[in-house]
C-alpha positions in Angstrom: 12.9 56.9 29.0 9.4 58.0 28.2 5.9 57.1 27.3 4.2 57.4 23.9 0.6 57.3 22.8 -1.4 57.9 19.6 -4.5 57.6 17.4 -4.6 56.9 13.7 -7.9 57.3 11.9 -8.5 55.1 8.9 -11.5 57.3 8.0 -10.7 60.0 5.4 -10.9 63.6 6.7 -11.5 62.7 10.3 -9.7 64.8 12.9 -8.3 63.5 16.1 -9.8 65.0 19.2 -7.0 66.8 21.0 -8.6 66.5 24.4 -8.7 62.7 24.1 -5.1 62.6 22.9 -4.1 64.6 26.0 -6.1 62.4 28.3 -4.4 59.3 27.0 -1.0 60.9 27.3 -1.7 62.2 30.9 -2.4 58.6 32.0 1.3 57.9 31.7 2.7 61.1 33.2 4.8 58.9 35.6 6.8 57.7 32.6 7.8 61.2 31.6 7.4 64.0 34.2 9.8 66.4 32.6 8.0 67.4 29.4 5.1 66.5 27.0 4.5 67.1 23.3 1.9 66.5 20.6 1.4 66.1 16.8 -2.2 66.2 15.6 -2.8 66.7 11.8 -5.1 65.1 9.2 -6.3 62.1 11.2 -3.0 61.3 12.9 -2.4 62.1 16.6 0.9 61.4 18.4 1.7 62.1 22.0 4.8 61.9 24.2 5.8 62.2 27.8 9.5 62.8 28.4 12.0 61.7 31.1 15.1 63.8 30.0 18.3 61.7 29.8 20.2 62.8 26.6 20.2 66.3 25.0 18.3 67.8 27.9 17.9 71.1 26.1 17.1 70.0 22.5 15.3 66.6 22.9 11.7 67.8 23.0 9.4 65.4 21.1 7.8 64.9 18.7 10.9 65.3 16.5 10.7 66.0 12.7 12.9 65.6 9.6 14.2 68.5 7.6 10.9 69.3 5.8 8.6 68.3 8.7 7.0 65.5 6.7 8.4 62.7 8.9 7.6 62.8 12.7 8.4 60.4 15.5 7.6 59.8 19.2 10.0 57.6 20.9 10.4 55.7 24.2 13.8 54.3 25.0 17.4 54.8 24.0 19.4 54.2 20.8 22.8 53.6 22.3 24.8 53.9 19.0 23.0 57.0 17.8 26.1 59.1 17.5 27.7 56.6 15.0 24.4 56.4 13.0 24.1 60.2 13.0 27.6 60.6 11.6 26.8 58.1 8.9 23.6 59.9 8.0 25.3 63.3 7.9 27.7 62.0 5.3 24.6 60.9 3.3 23.3 64.4 3.3 20.9 64.5 6.2 20.8 67.6 8.4 20.3 67.3 12.2 18.7 70.0 14.3 19.4 68.3 17.7 21.9 66.1 19.5 19.3 63.6 20.6 19.1 59.9 19.8 15.5 60.4 18.7 16.3 62.4 15.7 18.4 59.6 14.2 15.1 57.6 13.8 13.5 60.0 11.4 16.6 60.3 9.2 17.3 56.6 9.3 13.7 56.0 8.1 14.2 58.4 5.3 17.4 56.7 4.2 16.7 53.0 4.9 12.9 52.6 5.4 11.9 49.5 7.5 15.6 48.4 7.4 16.5 51.2 9.7 15.8 48.8 12.6 18.8 46.7 11.7 21.0 49.8 12.3 19.7 50.5 15.9 21.3 49.1 19.0 19.0 49.9 21.9 15.8 49.5 23.8 12.9 51.2 22.1 9.3 51.5 21.2 8.5 54.3 18.7 5.8 55.5 16.4 6.8 57.3 13.2 4.4 59.0 10.8 5.4 59.6 7.2 3.1 62.2 5.8 4.4 61.8 2.2 3.8 58.1 2.2 0.7 58.2 4.4 2.2 55.4 6.5 2.5 54.8 10.2 5.5 52.7 11.3 5.5 51.3 14.9 8.4 49.2 16.2 9.6 47.5 19.3 13.1 46.6 20.3 14.5 43.1 19.7 14.2 41.8 23.3 11.2 43.7 24.4 12.6 46.0 27.0 10.1 48.8 26.1 6.4 48.0 25.9 3.8 48.9 23.2 0.0 48.1 23.3 -2.5 48.7 20.6 -6.1 48.0 19.5 -8.4 48.8 16.6 -11.6 50.6 17.8 -13.9 51.0 14.9 -12.1 53.3 12.4 -9.3 54.1 14.8 -6.0 52.5 15.7 -5.0 53.4 19.3 -1.7 52.7 20.9 0.4 53.5 24.0 3.2 52.5 26.2 0.9 51.1 28.8 -2.5 49.5 28.8 -3.9 52.3 31.0 -3.2 54.7 28.1 -5.6 52.8 25.8 -8.2 52.5 28.5 -8.7 56.3 28.4 -10.3 55.9 24.9 -14.0 55.4 25.3 -14.1 52.6 22.7 -11.1 50.6 24.0 -12.2 46.9 24.2 -12.8 45.8 27.8 -14.1 42.3 27.5 -11.9 39.9 29.4 -10.2 37.2 27.3 -10.7 33.6 28.8 -7.6 32.4 26.9 -5.5 35.2 28.5 -6.8 34.2 32.0 -5.8 30.6 31.3 -2.3 31.8 30.2 -2.0 34.0 33.3 -3.0 31.2 35.7 -0.4 29.0 34.0 2.5 31.4 33.7 1.8 34.2 36.2 1.7 36.8 33.4 -0.1 37.2 30.1 2.4 36.5 27.3 2.7 38.6 24.1 0.9 39.3 21.9 -2.2 38.8 24.2 -3.6 41.2 26.7 -6.2 40.6 29.4 -8.8 42.2 27.0 -10.0 40.6 23.8 -8.8 42.4 20.7 -6.1 44.4 22.6 -2.6 43.4 21.7 1.0 43.8 22.8 3.5 44.4 19.9 5.9 41.5 20.2 9.6 41.9 20.8 11.5 42.2 17.6 8.4 43.0 15.6 6.9 46.1 13.9 3.6 47.4 12.4 3.8 49.0 9.0 0.4 50.6 8.4 -1.1 52.3 5.4 -3.6 54.9 6.6 -6.0 53.9 3.8 -6.0 50.2 4.7 -7.0 48.8 8.1 -5.9 45.3 7.0 -2.2 46.4 7.1 -2.3 46.3 10.9 -0.3 43.0 11.3 2.8 42.2 13.2 6.0 41.5 11.2 9.1 40.0 12.8 12.5 41.6 12.0 14.8 39.8 14.5 15.1 36.5 16.2 17.6 34.7 18.5 20.2 32.7 16.6 18.5 29.5 17.7 19.8 27.3 14.8 23.4 28.5 14.4 26.6 26.7 15.2 28.3 27.0 18.6 31.7 28.3 19.5 33.9 25.4 20.6 36.9 27.1 22.3 36.2 27.7 26.0 39.4 29.7 26.6 38.6 32.0 23.7 35.0 32.3 24.8 36.1 33.6 28.2 38.1 36.3 26.7 35.4 37.3 24.2 32.7 37.2 26.8 34.4 39.8 28.9 35.2 42.0 25.9 31.7 41.9 24.6 30.1 42.4 28.0 32.4 45.4 28.6 31.4 46.8 25.2 27.7 46.4 26.0 28.1 48.1 29.4 30.2 50.9 27.8 27.4 51.7 25.3 25.0 52.2 28.2 27.1 54.7 30.1 26.1 57.7 27.9 23.9 60.0 30.1 23.6 63.7 31.0 22.0 62.8 34.4 23.3 60.8 37.4 23.9 57.1 36.6 24.4 54.1 38.8 23.7 50.3 39.1 21.6 47.9 41.0 23.9 45.6 43.1 22.2 42.5 44.6 25.4 40.6 45.2 24.4 38.0 42.6 26.6 37.1 39.6 24.9 39.2 37.0 24.5 42.5 38.8 28.1 42.1 40.2 29.4 41.5 36.7 27.8 44.7 35.5 29.3 46.7 38.4 32.7 45.2 37.8 32.7 46.3 34.1 31.4 49.8 35.0 34.1 50.2 37.5 36.8 49.4 35.0 35.3 51.7 32.4 34.9 55.0 34.3 37.1 57.1 36.5 34.7 58.0 39.3 33.2 55.5 41.7 30.0 53.7 40.6 26.8 54.6 42.4 25.4 51.2 43.6 22.1 50.5 45.2 21.0 47.5 47.2 18.1 46.5 49.3 17.9 43.7 51.9 15.4 42.1 54.1 15.3 41.8 57.9 15.2 38.0 57.6 18.6 36.5 57.0 17.6 33.8 54.5 16.2 36.5 52.2 19.1 39.0 52.6 22.0 39.2 50.2 23.4 42.6 51.3 26.7 41.0 52.6 27.5 39.7 49.2 26.7 43.0 47.6 29.1 44.6 50.1 31.9 42.3 48.9 31.7 43.7 45.4 31.2 47.3 46.6 34.3 47.0 48.8 36.4 45.5 46.0 35.5 48.3 43.5 35.1 51.1 46.1 31.7 52.0 44.9 29.4 54.7 46.4 27.2 52.0 47.9 23.8 52.6 49.5 21.7 50.0 51.3 18.2 50.0 52.6 16.6 47.3 54.7 13.0 46.4 53.9 10.7 45.0 56.5 9.8 41.3 55.7 6.2 42.2 56.1 6.3 44.9 53.4 3.1 43.9 51.7 1.3 47.3 51.7 2.3 47.6 48.0 0.1 44.8 46.8 -2.9 46.9 45.9 -0.6 49.5 44.2 0.9 46.8 42.0 -2.5 46.0 40.5 -2.7 49.6 39.2 0.9 49.7 38.1 0.8 46.5 35.9 -2.7 47.1 34.4 -3.4 43.4 34.1 -3.0 40.4 36.4 0.7 39.9 37.2 1.9 37.3 39.8 5.6 37.7 40.1 5.9 38.5 43.8 9.5 39.8 43.3 7.7 42.9 41.8 7.5 44.1 45.4 11.3 44.3 46.2 11.9 45.5 42.6 9.6 48.4 43.2 11.4 49.2 46.4 14.9 49.1 44.9 13.7 51.4 42.1 12.2 53.7 44.7 15.5 53.8 46.5 17.7 54.2 43.4 15.7 57.2 42.2 16.8 59.1 45.3 20.3 59.1 44.0 20.3 58.5 40.2 18.1 58.9 37.2 19.6 56.0 35.2 20.4 52.5 36.6 22.1 49.5 35.0 20.7 46.1 35.8 22.1 42.6 35.6 18.9 41.0 34.1 19.4 38.4 31.4 22.3 36.4 32.6 20.3 33.4 33.8 18.4 33.1 30.5 21.5 33.5 28.4 23.9 31.3 30.4 21.5 28.7 31.8 21.5 29.9 35.4 18.1 28.8 36.7 17.9 25.6 38.7 14.9 24.6 36.7 17.3 24.2 33.7 19.3 21.6 35.7 16.2 19.7 36.7 14.8 19.7 33.2 18.0 18.3 31.8 18.0 15.5 34.4 14.4 14.7 33.3 15.4 14.9 29.6 18.0 12.2 30.1 15.3 9.9 31.4 12.9 10.9 28.6 15.5 10.0 26.0 15.9 6.4 27.5 12.2 5.5 27.2 10.2 5.7 24.0 7.4 8.3 24.1 4.8 5.6 23.4 5.7 3.9 26.7 6.5 7.0 28.7 3.2 8.8 28.1 0.7 6.3 29.5 3.1 5.1 32.2 4.1 8.4 33.7 0.8 10.1 33.1 -0.8 7.5 35.3 1.8 7.8 38.0 1.4 11.6 37.9 -2.3 11.3 38.6 -2.0 9.0 41.6 1.2 10.2 43.2 0.4 12.7 46.0 1.9 16.2 46.0 4.5 16.3 48.7 5.8 19.8 49.0 7.2 19.1 52.5 9.3 16.2 51.3 13.0 16.2 50.2 13.4 17.2 46.5 13.8 13.7 45.2 10.5 12.6 46.7 8.5 15.4 45.2 7.7 13.2 42.3 4.2 14.2 41.2 5.3 17.0 38.8 8.3 14.9 37.7 6.1 11.9 36.8 3.8 14.2 34.9 6.7 15.8 33.0 8.2 12.5 32.1 5.0 11.6 30.2 5.2 14.7 28.1 7.2 16.1 25.3 10.2 18.2 26.3 8.6 21.6 25.8 5.3 20.7 27.4 7.2 19.1 30.3 9.1 22.4 30.8 5.9 24.4 30.9 4.4 21.9 33.4 7.4 22.2 35.7 7.4 26.0 35.8 3.6 26.6 35.9 2.0 28.5 38.7 -0.9 26.1 38.5 -0.3 22.9 36.6 -2.8 21.7 34.0 -4.3 19.1 36.3 -4.6 21.7 39.1 -6.3 24.3 36.8 -8.7 21.7 35.4 -9.7 20.7 39.0 -10.3 24.4 40.0 -12.1 25.5 36.8 -15.9 25.8 36.8 -17.9 24.1 34.0 -18.9 27.4 32.5 -15.2 28.6 32.3 -14.2 25.4 30.7 -16.8 26.0 28.1 -15.5 29.5 27.4 -12.0 28.1 26.9 -13.5 25.7 24.3 -10.5 23.3 24.6 -7.8 26.0 24.7 -4.8 25.2 26.7 -1.7 27.2 27.5 0.6 24.6 25.9 -0.3 26.5 22.7 1.8 29.4 23.8 4.9 27.2 23.7 3.7 25.4 20.6 3.4 28.7 18.8 6.8 29.9 19.9 8.4 26.7 18.6 6.4 26.5 15.4 8.7 25.6 12.5 11.8 25.2 14.6 13.7 22.0 15.5 16.2 22.1 18.3 19.0 19.6 18.5 19.9 20.9 22.0 17.0 20.6 24.5 18.7 23.2 26.9 18.9 25.8 24.1 15.2 25.1 23.4 14.0 25.9 26.9 16.3 29.0 27.0 14.7 30.1 23.7 11.3 29.6 25.2 12.2 31.7 28.2 13.5 34.5 26.0 10.3 34.5 24.0 7.9 34.3 26.9 9.3 34.7 30.5 11.9 37.4 29.6 9.5 39.7 27.9 6.2 38.9 29.7 7.6 38.7 33.2 11.1 40.0 33.8 11.1 43.1 31.5 7.5 43.9 32.3 8.4 43.9 36.0 11.5 46.1 35.5 9.7 48.6 33.1 6.7 49.2 35.3 8.5 49.3 38.6 11.2 51.7 37.3 8.7 53.9 35.4 6.6 54.3 38.5 9.5 56.2 39.8 10.6 57.9 36.6 13.8 55.9 36.7 15.5 54.6 33.5 16.9 51.0 33.7 19.4 49.8 31.1 20.3 46.1 30.7 23.7 45.4 29.2 23.3 41.7 29.0 20.3 42.2 26.7 22.5 44.0 24.1 21.5 42.1 20.9 25.1 41.8 19.7 26.1 40.3 23.1 23.1 37.8 23.0 23.8 36.8 19.4 27.3 35.8 20.4 26.5 34.4 23.9 23.5 32.2 22.8 25.9 30.3 20.6 28.2 29.3 23.5 27.8 25.5 23.8 25.4 24.2 26.5 28.2 22.0 27.9 30.1 25.2 28.8 27.1 26.8 30.5 25.7 23.8 32.5 28.7 21.9 34.0 28.2 19.2 36.7 25.0 20.8 37.8 26.6 24.3 38.0 24.6 26.9 35.9 26.2 29.9 34.2 29.6 28.0 34.3 31.0 29.9 31.3 30.0 33.3 32.7 31.4 32.5 36.2 34.7 31.2 34.7 35.2 34.3 32.7 34.4 36.5 35.7 36.8 34.8 38.1 39.5 37.5 37.7 36.9 40.2 38.3 34.8 39.1 41.2 35.1 37.4 44.6 34.8 33.7 44.6 32.0 33.8 47.1 29.9 35.9 44.8 30.4 33.5 41.9 30.0 30.2 43.6 27.3 30.4 46.2 23.8 29.2 46.3 21.5 31.3 44.1 18.9 33.2 46.2 16.9 35.3 43.8 14.9 38.4 44.6 12.5 36.5 46.9 9.9 37.3 49.6 8.5 35.0 52.3 5.3 34.3 50.4 4.1 31.1 52.2 4.4 32.7 55.6 2.6 35.9 54.5 -0.3 34.0 53.2 -0.6 32.0 56.4 -0.1 35.1 58.6 -0.5 38.8 57.9 -2.1 38.3 54.4 -4.4 35.4 55.5 -7.5 37.7 55.9 -6.8 39.6 52.7 -6.4 36.3 50.8 -9.7 34.9 52.1 -11.6 38.1 51.4 -10.3 38.1 47.8 -11.2 34.4 47.3 -14.7 35.1 48.5 -15.1 38.4 46.7 -18.1 39.0 44.4 -15.8 40.3 41.6 -14.0 36.9 41.5 -17.1 34.8 42.0 -19.2 36.7 39.5 -16.7 35.8 36.7 -17.3 32.1 37.5 -13.8 31.0 36.8 -13.4 28.6 39.7 -15.4 26.0 41.6 -15.6 27.7 45.0 -15.4 24.5 47.0 -12.1 23.5 45.3 -10.8 27.0 45.8 -11.5 26.9 49.5 -9.9 23.4 49.7 -6.7 24.7 48.1 -6.5 27.5 50.7 -7.3 25.1 53.6 -4.5 22.8 52.6 -2.1 25.7 52.6 -3.3 27.2 55.9 -3.0 23.8 57.7 0.6 23.3 56.4 -0.4 20.2 54.6 0.8 21.7 51.3 2.6 24.8 50.1 0.1 26.3 47.6 1.6 29.9 48.0 2.4 30.3 44.3 -1.0 29.2 43.2 -2.9 31.2 45.9 -0.8 34.4 45.2 -1.5 34.0 41.5 -5.3 33.7 42.2 -5.2 36.5 44.7 -3.6 38.9 42.2 -6.2 38.0 39.7 -8.9 38.7 42.2 -7.4 42.1 43.1 -7.2 43.0 39.4 -10.9 42.1 39.0 -11.8 44.2 42.1 -9.9 47.1 40.6 -11.8 46.6 37.3 -15.1 46.7 39.1 -14.2 49.9 40.8 -13.1 51.5 37.5 -16.3 50.4 35.7 -18.4 51.8 38.5 -16.7 55.2 38.4 
């Protein structure tokens, strides 16, 4: 696990300033504290920070081919590199190291762009071919590893994190109103946008193939997608057997390491499944790490202990104080742009804990998205049945009107919290899903926005994010559609961003077996009827795991990696929240009508409504803006 950075000049005969390249690279020292390396020739500068995992002695980067005309800097792991290396050796390639990185340069020589189809792994890399005068930048299929880029005059700049690009004096710093709208809707800024105009994230499963002589070649090209339109597997019994085999294969690929390796163990289905497979694949006990909270309703450590006892793992637990909110300001710096997933706090803590014992950790992320584990999937399908019974021409005016007049009742039982449901019933399936999972719904955002900010948006609405993802696609299965949407937005923009930044802040490598692309290509074709049964999510995964895990771990109420957010914002974080809402950095940007913002907070503080998700999202935006103001003043 590492960090990469670089500068490509489109201007002939221009040299890259070495001091600037080093400054960019040093901004991500936390990603690779063990080593650094540079390539700087003829208008191409590549930089690398290394966290040593495989080939500790020989894996120094950049790495070259036989005649030093192809060079690569690489962040991630190619899990099947040994198989690829043997194949390339039979084709006449000579290897100088035993690292997975070197397979990339030889694979490029042999297969060109198609080399990506041979790699099984998580990666972001930049490869310079001096003979062809081409730069090739690629990101893994699911988006486990990040890559940001921008064109600044005659230069292309890129790096693993946004803070790398910000070291360049010409990096764009104008805030993008559309990105702010997306953030306030989703709680993160979805690819390919960044918080700054004209700065981009390379999307998952995409690459850039750039000719040095032509700036217009900087455009993203997709090389992989989920099998969204393929037939399903009908046989449930066969699916159970195949699922375990394929999951075990995915886990086994991720056990290659020359440094201590372990696993996160929350006690939920997904992390428990990974630990079960690891325990069956290796002789020595698995190192497992868990954190809990000193509030019972947020503490899962008893369930983690059940799995640890069954498989006799080397289990370590740390209890976190439920008022562990000192990290909030640090998160703003770690994530580089507004980020509102409050589970980033416990994720940071579990990575901090794990690093004390291991350098590589396996995670159970991905199971909810693949096997329909989120409760919101169940609720969406209930709404979908109602949508199918009433023609859209009747639904839209009827339920849109009810959604406007029905009061928001967070305190009421679930079936009486009808405002969002009524709104969603008046929408298309995709727009309804966005509405139900929004941090601030469209009507809430419109009420809060100032006139000037609405003018800046010029009619833009975050529904366009989902519209773009679904462009040209028709789903017969509405559950597969929203799972697909989550993979393309939530998985990359929220989950994997959270894991990457939190782990890299501690120089910890996290590997995610359930995001193995061969596993996903199979699992995404399991019929929805096998995944969501009688309101039980992840039914196929749980059924397959019954011989491997305790019943209580499989069939208990899902808790998630939560924190007591509503209580925090009414208690120990109340003053901080109010200071941010009244801060000049937030007010000067003129996004919100201040009176509406204060009303939102008053309703929350009085207990009239639970606006914790909305207020946390706005607070994290305000803290980001304060940090921006401090950086700009420095």
